Structures are given as C-alpha cells and as structure tokens.
N, C-alpha and C positions, 0 to 999 in steps of 0.2 A: 431402541434408537442408535443408529450407528454413529461412530465418532464424528465423522464428516458433517453429519446433521446437527449433532450436538454442538460442535464448534460453531458452525453457522448461526444457530440459534444464540449461542453465547456472545457472539459478535453483535447480532441485531440487539441484544437485550443490553449490551454496554452503550449502544447508540440511542435506542428508543426508550429506555427503561422509564423515563419520566412521563411517558404517555400512558403508561399502565396505572391501573389502580394500585395502591398501597399493598392490598392483599395479593394481587397478581405479582407484583415485584417480589414480595416476601415468599411466595411459593416458588416462583422461579429460582430466587437466590438458593432457597433449601435444596431444590432438585438438581440444578446445574452447578452452582458454585460448591455447596456444602456436601453434595452427592447423596443427599438423603432419598429413601425410597417414599413412595407414595403412602405407604403404611406409617413411616416414621413421622412424615409430615403431618399426617391425619392425627396421630397420637400426640405430637407436640402442640397442635392447634386446637385439640379437641374437636375435631370435626369428621366428617366421613369421609372415607377414602374417595367415593364418587365426588365429593366436594372439592377435594384436592385435585383430582384427574381432570373435572370439568374446568376448574380454574386455569390449570397448567395448560390444557388444550386450547382455551379460549384465548390465553395470552399469547401462546405460540402463533394461533392464527392472526391475532392483531400485529404481532411483530412482523409476520410475513406480509400482511396487508399493507403496513406502513413502508416496508422496502419497496413493494410493486408500486405504491403511489409515488414514492421518491424517484423510482426509475423512470415512471411515465411522466413526471413534472420534468426530469432532466431531458427526456427525449423532446418534449415539447418546447424546452428553452432552446435546444440545439436548432429544431426546426425554425424557430422564430429569428435566430441568428442568421441561418442561411437565406431568410426571406428578404 
C-alpha cells in the first residue's frame, strides 16, 4: 500500500473508528499505527494470517463506505439548501 493511501486510511480510521468492531479497530491499530505485518498480528492474536488480512480488508472497505456515505449526505444537504 502506498503512503498516500495509508495516510488516507489512517485519517478515516481516526474519524470513523468507533463504527468498526473492536477486533477491526485492534487489527487496524496494529497494522497502521504500530506498523505490524500481517504475520506479526496473526502471531500476537493467535489467529491465521488469512483472518487478519480479511479483517483488515473488510475494515478498510467499511471506512471507505462510510466516507462515501458522508460525502453523499453532504451533497444531498447542499442540494436541499439550494432548493
């Protein structure tokens, strides 16, 4: 993942973290804030690498979904003000 994408996900995580499950929050913190690899997270949590990877990817998708939803809501509110 490139640095720009990583910074963007970090920003989204800071804003929407409470909307994720506790496990997703924990894995994202390990991965983005603590700079752990998938293998290191799997070892620390005694789970498979696939479980960690799936949780991280699902959490990133959710963060991006929340961002799109927020942007859509803002656009609708702007249109309502114009009407």
